GUROVO-468822 format. One record per residue: residue number from 1; residue in three letters; x, y, z of N, C-alpha, C in turn. Coordinates in steps of 0.2 Angstrom, whole numbers, plus 2048, in hexadecimal, padded with zeros to 3 digits. Last residue first. Example, Ala and Ser with C-alpha at 12.3 -4.5 7.8 and 13.67 -1.06 7.14 Angstrom:
<atoms>
<pos 2, code ser, n_px 840, n_py 7F5, n_pz 823, ca_px 844, ca_py 7FB, ca_pz 824, c_px 840, c_py 800, c_pz 827>
<pos 1, code ala, n_px 842, n_py 7E4, n_pz 827, ca_px 83E, ca_py 7EA, ca_pz 827, c_px 842, c_py 7F0, c_pz 827>
</atoms>
This chain:
<atoms>
<pos 67, code unk, n_px 86B, n_py 80F, n_pz 7D7, ca_px 86C, ca_py 815, ca_pz 7DA, c_px 872, c_py 817, c_pz 7DC>
<pos 66, code unk, n_px 867, n_py 801, n_pz 7D7, ca_px 86C, ca_py 804, ca_pz 7D1, c_px 86B, c_py 80D, c_pz 7D3>
<pos 65, code unk, n_px 861, n_py 7FD, n_pz 7E2, ca_px 867, ca_py 7FB, ca_pz 7E2, c_px 86A, c_py 7FF, c_pz 7DC>
<pos 64, code unk, n_px 858, n_py 806, n_pz 7EC, ca_px 859, ca_py 806, ca_pz 7E4, c_px 860, c_py 803, c_pz 7E4>
<pos 63, code unk, n_px 84F, n_py 801, n_pz 7FB, ca_px 855, ca_py 805, ca_pz 7F8, c_px 856, c_py 801, c_pz 7F1>
<pos 62, code unk, n_px 83F, n_py 804, n_pz 802, ca_px 843, ca_py 7FF, ca_pz 7FE, c_px 849, c_py 804, c_pz 7FB>
<pos 61, code unk, n_px 83F, n_py 80C, n_pz 814, ca_px 83E, ca_py 80C, ca_pz 80B, c_px 842, c_py 807, c_pz 808>
<pos 60, code unk, n_px 83A, n_py 802, n_pz 821, ca_px 840, ca_py 806, ca_pz 81C, c_px 83D, c_py 806, c_pz 817>
<pos 59, code unk, n_px 82A, n_py 802, n_pz 829, ca_px 82F, ca_py 7FE, ca_pz 825, c_px 833, c_py 803, c_pz 822>
<pos 58, code unk, n_px 81E, n_py 805, n_pz 82C, ca_px 823, ca_py 803, ca_pz 831, c_px 829, c_py 802, c_pz 82F>
<pos 57, code unk, n_px 815, n_py 807, n_pz 822, ca_px 818, ca_py 80C, ca_pz 824, c_px 81E, c_py 80C, c_pz 82A>
<pos 56, code unk, n_px 80E, n_py 7FB, n_pz 81D, ca_px 816, ca_py 7FD, ca_pz 81A, c_px 818, c_py 804, c_pz 81C>
<pos 55, code unk, n_px 803, n_py 7FA, n_pz 823, ca_px 808, ca_py 7F4, ca_pz 824, c_px 80F, c_py 7F7, c_pz 821>
<pos 54, code unk, n_px 7FE, n_py 806, n_pz 823, ca_px 7FF, ca_py 805, ca_pz 82A, c_px 803, c_py 7FE, c_pz 828>
<pos 53, code unk, n_px 7FB, n_py 806, n_pz 815, ca_px 800, ca_py 80B, ca_pz 818, c_px 801, c_py 808, c_pz 81F>
<pos 52, code unk, n_px 7F2, n_py 7FC, n_pz 814, ca_px 7F8, ca_py 7FC, ca_pz 810, c_px 7FE, c_py 801, c_pz 814>
<pos 51, code unk, n_px 7E7, n_py 803, n_pz 81A, ca_px 7E9, ca_py 7FD, ca_pz 81D, c_px 7F2, c_py 7FB, c_pz 819>
<pos 50, code unk, n_px 7E6, n_py 80E, n_pz 813, ca_px 7E6, ca_py 80F, ca_pz 81B, c_px 7EA, c_py 809, c_pz 81D>
<pos 49, code unk, n_px 7E1, n_py 809, n_pz 806, ca_px 7E8, ca_py 80C, ca_pz 806, c_px 7E9, c_py 80E, c_pz 80E>
<pos 48, code unk, n_px 7D6, n_py 802, n_pz 80B, ca_px 7D9, ca_py 7FE, ca_pz 808, c_px 7E2, c_py 802, c_pz 808>
<pos 47, code unk, n_px 7CD, n_py 80D, n_pz 80E, ca_px 7CE, ca_py 808, ca_pz 812, c_px 7D3, c_py 804, c_pz 811>
<pos 46, code unk, n_px 7CC, n_py 816, n_pz 803, ca_px 7D0, ca_py 817, ca_pz 808, c_px 7D1, c_py 812, c_pz 80E>
<pos 45, code unk, n_px 7CD, n_py 812, n_pz 7F2, ca_px 7CB, ca_py 810, ca_pz 7F7, c_px 7CF, c_py 811, c_pz 7FE>
<pos 44, code unk, n_px 7CD, n_py 814, n_pz 7E1, ca_px 7CE, ca_py 819, ca_pz 7E8, c_px 7CB, c_py 815, c_pz 7EE>
<pos 43, code unk, n_px 7D9, n_py 80E, n_pz 7D4, ca_px 7D2, ca_py 80E, ca_pz 7D7, c_px 7D3, c_py 813, c_pz 7DE>
<pos 42, code unk, n_px 7E5, n_py 810, n_pz 7D0, ca_px 7DF, ca_py 80F, ca_pz 7CA, c_px 7D9, c_py 810, c_pz 7CE>
<pos 41, code unk, n_px 7EF, n_py 810, n_pz 7D8, ca_px 7EC, ca_py 816, ca_pz 7D5, c_px 7E7, c_py 818, c_pz 7D2>
<pos 40, code unk, n_px 7F5, n_py 805, n_pz 7DD, ca_px 7FA, ca_py 809, ca_pz 7D5, c_px 7F5, c_py 80F, c_pz 7D3>
<pos 39, code unk, n_px 7EE, n_py 801, n_pz 7E7, ca_px 7F6, ca_py 803, ca_pz 7E8, c_px 7F7, c_py 807, c_pz 7E2>
<pos 38, code unk, n_px 7E3, n_py 7FE, n_pz 7DF, ca_px 7E2, ca_py 803, ca_pz 7E5, c_px 7E9, c_py 806, c_pz 7E6>
<pos 37, code unk, n_px 7E7, n_py 7F1, n_pz 7D9, ca_px 7E5, ca_py 7F8, ca_pz 7D6, c_px 7E4, c_py 7FF, c_pz 7D9>
<pos 36, code unk, n_px 7E9, n_py 7EB, n_pz 7E4, ca_px 7EF, ca_py 7EC, ca_pz 7E0, c_px 7ED, c_py 7F1, c_pz 7DB>
<pos 35, code unk, n_px 7DC, n_py 7E8, n_pz 7E8, ca_px 7E1, ca_py 7ED, ca_pz 7ED, c_px 7E7, c_py 7EE, c_pz 7E9>
<pos 34, code unk, n_px 7D7, n_py 7E1, n_pz 7DD, ca_px 7D5, ca_py 7E9, ca_pz 7DF, c_px 7DA, c_py 7EC, c_pz 7E4>
<pos 33, code unk, n_px 7DE, n_py 7D6, n_pz 7E0, ca_px 7E0, ca_py 7DA, ca_pz 7D9, c_px 7DC, c_py 7E0, c_pz 7DA>
<pos 32, code unk, n_px 7DB, n_py 7D0, n_pz 7EB, ca_px 7E3, ca_py 7D2, ca_pz 7EB, c_px 7E2, c_py 7D7, c_pz 7E4>
<pos 31, code unk, n_px 7CB, n_py 7D5, n_pz 7F2, ca_px 7CF, ca_py 7D2, ca_pz 7EE, c_px 7D6, c_py 7D5, c_pz 7EC>
<pos 30, code unk, n_px 7C9, n_py 7DC, n_pz 803, ca_px 7C8, ca_py 7DC, ca_pz 7FD, c_px 7CC, c_py 7D7, c_pz 7F8>
<pos 29, code unk, n_px 7CA, n_py 7DA, n_pz 811, ca_px 7C5, ca_py 7D6, ca_pz 80D, c_px 7C4, c_py 7D7, c_pz 806>
<pos 28, code unk, n_px 7D5, n_py 7DF, n_pz 818, ca_px 7CF, ca_py 7E3, ca_pz 817, c_px 7C9, c_py 7E0, c_pz 813>
<pos 27, code unk, n_px 7DE, n_py 7D5, n_pz 819, ca_px 7DC, ca_py 7D8, ca_pz 81E, c_px 7D5, c_py 7DC, c_pz 81E>
<pos 26, code unk, n_px 7E0, n_py 7D0, n_pz 80C, ca_px 7DD, ca_py 7CB, ca_pz 812, c_px 7DB, c_py 7D0, c_pz 818>
<pos 25, code unk, n_px 7E5, n_py 7DB, n_pz 806, ca_px 7DE, ca_py 7D9, ca_pz 804, c_px 7DC, c_py 7D3, c_pz 809>
<pos 24, code unk, n_px 7F1, n_py 7DB, n_pz 80E, ca_px 7EC, ca_py 7E2, ca_pz 80D, c_px 7E5, c_py 7DE, c_pz 80C>
<pos 23, code unk, n_px 7F7, n_py 7D1, n_pz 80A, ca_px 7F6, ca_py 7D2, ca_pz 811, c_px 7F1, c_py 7D5, c_pz 811>
<pos 22, code unk, n_px 7F9, n_py 7D1, n_pz 7FC, ca_px 7F5, ca_py 7CC, ca_pz 7FF, c_px 7F1, c_py 7CC, c_pz 806>
<pos 21, code unk, n_px 801, n_py 7DC, n_pz 7FC, ca_px 7F9, ca_py 7DD, ca_pz 7F8, c_px 7F6, c_py 7D8, c_pz 7FB>
<pos 20, code unk, n_px 80D, n_py 7D7, n_pz 801, ca_px 809, ca_py 7DD, ca_pz 805, c_px 800, c_py 7DD, c_pz 801>
<pos 19, code unk, n_px 813, n_py 7CE, n_pz 7FB, ca_px 80E, ca_py 7CB, ca_pz 7FF, c_px 80A, c_py 7D0, c_pz 802>
<pos 18, code unk, n_px 823, n_py 7D6, n_pz 7FA, ca_px 81F, ca_py 7D1, ca_pz 7F9, c_px 819, c_py 7CF, c_pz 7FE>
<pos 17, code unk, n_px 820, n_py 7E8, n_pz 800, ca_px 824, ca_py 7E2, ca_pz 800, c_px 820, c_py 7DC, c_pz 7FC>
<pos 16, code unk, n_px 823, n_py 7FB, n_pz 7FF, ca_px 81F, ca_py 7F3, ca_pz 7FD, c_px 824, c_py 7EE, c_pz 7FD>
<pos 15, code unk, n_px 828, n_py 806, n_pz 800, ca_px 82A, ca_py 803, ca_pz 805, c_px 825, c_py 7FB, c_pz 804>
<pos 14, code unk, n_px 823, n_py 80E, n_pz 7F6, ca_px 82A, ca_py 80F, ca_pz 7F7, c_px 82B, c_py 808, c_pz 7FC>
<pos 13, code unk, n_px 816, n_py 80C, n_pz 7F6, ca_px 818, ca_py 80A, ca_pz 7F1, c_px 821, c_py 80A, c_pz 7F1>
<pos 12, code unk, n_px 810, n_py 812, n_pz 802, ca_px 811, ca_py 809, ca_pz 801, c_px 815, c_py 809, c_pz 7FA>
<pos 11, code unk, n_px 815, n_py 81F, n_pz 802, ca_px 818, ca_py 81B, ca_pz 807, c_px 817, c_py 813, c_pz 805>
<pos 10, code unk, n_px 80B, n_py 823, n_pz 7F7, ca_px 813, ca_py 823, ca_pz 7F6, c_px 818, c_py 81E, c_pz 7FB>
<pos 9, code unk, n_px 800, n_py 821, n_pz 7FD, ca_px 801, ca_py 81D, ca_pz 7F6, c_px 808, c_py 81D, c_pz 7F6>
<pos 8, code unk, n_px 801, n_py 82A, n_pz 808, ca_px 7FF, ca_py 823, ca_pz 809, c_px 803, c_py 81E, c_pz 803>
<pos 7, code unk, n_px 802, n_py 835, n_pz 800, ca_px 807, ca_py 835, ca_pz 803, c_px 806, c_py 82B, c_pz 805>
<pos 6, code unk, n_px 7F6, n_py 836, n_pz 7FA, ca_px 7FB, ca_py 836, ca_pz 7F5, c_px 801, c_py 834, c_pz 7FA>
<pos 5, code unk, n_px 7EB, n_py 837, n_pz 805, ca_px 7EB, ca_py 832, ca_pz 800, c_px 7F3, c_py 831, c_pz 7FC>
<pos 4, code unk, n_px 7F2, n_py 83F, n_pz 814, ca_px 7EF, ca_py 83F, ca_pz 80D, c_px 7F0, c_py 838, c_pz 808>
<pos 3, code unk, n_px 7EF, n_py 839, n_pz 824, ca_px 7F3, ca_py 838, ca_pz 81F, c_px 7EF, c_py 839, c_pz 818>
<pos 2, code unk, n_px 7E9, n_py 83E, n_pz 833, ca_px 7E6, ca_py 83E, ca_pz 82D, c_px 7EB, c_py 83E, c_pz 829>
<pos 1, code unk, n_px 7EA, n_py 837, n_pz 842, ca_px 7ED, ca_py 83C, ca_pz 83E, c_px 7EB, c_py 83B, c_pz 834>
</atoms>
Protein backbone atom coordinates (compact mmCIF):
# COMPACT_ATOMS: atom_id res chain seq x y z
CA UNK A 1 0.00 0.00 0.00
CA UNK A 2 1.38 3.39 -0.97
CA UNK A 3 1.10 6.03 1.71
CA UNK A 4 1.26 9.67 0.58
CA UNK A 5 4.26 11.76 1.68
CA UNK A 6 2.17 14.17 3.76
CA UNK A 7 0.57 11.32 5.72
CA UNK A 8 4.00 9.82 6.45
CA UNK A 9 5.33 13.16 7.66
CA UNK A 10 2.28 13.67 9.90
CA UNK A 11 2.58 10.22 11.47
CA UNK A 12 6.32 10.69 12.07
CA UNK A 13 5.78 14.11 13.67
CA UNK A 14 2.96 12.96 15.93
CA UNK A 15 4.69 9.81 17.16
CA UNK A 16 8.37 10.72 17.12
CA UNK A 17 10.47 9.69 20.11
CA UNK A 18 13.99 10.44 21.22
CA UNK A 19 16.45 8.49 19.10
CA UNK A 20 14.24 8.07 16.05
CA UNK A 21 16.43 10.33 13.90
CA UNK A 22 19.57 8.40 14.87
CA UNK A 23 17.87 5.04 14.33
CA UNK A 24 16.54 6.09 10.93
CA UNK A 25 19.96 7.47 9.93
CA UNK A 26 21.65 4.23 10.95
CA UNK A 27 19.12 2.08 9.07
CA UNK A 28 19.26 4.14 5.86
CA UNK A 29 22.93 5.16 5.78
CA UNK A 30 22.23 8.91 5.73
CA UNK A 31 23.52 11.43 8.26
CA UNK A 32 21.31 12.33 11.25
CA UNK A 33 21.25 15.99 10.19
CA UNK A 34 19.94 15.08 6.72
CA UNK A 35 17.32 12.75 8.23
CA UNK A 36 16.20 15.57 10.53
CA UNK A 37 15.84 17.91 7.55
CA UNK A 38 13.72 15.34 5.72
CA UNK A 39 11.49 14.84 8.79
CA UNK A 40 11.00 18.63 9.02
CA UNK A 41 10.07 18.82 5.32
CA UNK A 42 13.13 20.79 4.21
CA UNK A 43 14.40 17.97 1.97
CA UNK A 44 12.70 15.20 0.02
CA UNK A 45 13.79 11.57 0.36
CA UNK A 46 11.25 8.76 0.10
CA UNK A 47 13.63 6.13 1.56
CA UNK A 48 14.06 8.11 4.79
CA UNK A 49 10.35 8.91 5.06
CA UNK A 50 9.43 5.27 4.57
CA UNK A 51 11.86 4.11 7.26
CA UNK A 52 10.73 6.81 9.70
CA UNK A 53 7.11 5.90 9.00
CA UNK A 54 7.85 2.21 9.58
CA UNK A 55 9.43 2.99 12.96
CA UNK A 56 6.74 5.43 14.14
CA UNK A 57 3.58 3.85 12.71
CA UNK A 58 3.42 1.11 15.35
CA UNK A 59 3.23 3.59 18.23
CA UNK A 60 0.44 5.50 19.89
CA UNK A 61 0.29 9.25 19.29
CA UNK A 62 2.12 11.57 21.67
CA UNK A 63 -0.26 13.08 24.20
CA UNK A 64 -0.11 16.84 24.68
CA UNK A 65 -0.18 17.53 28.47
CA UNK A 66 -1.45 21.07 27.85
CA UNK A 67 -4.51 20.01 25.88
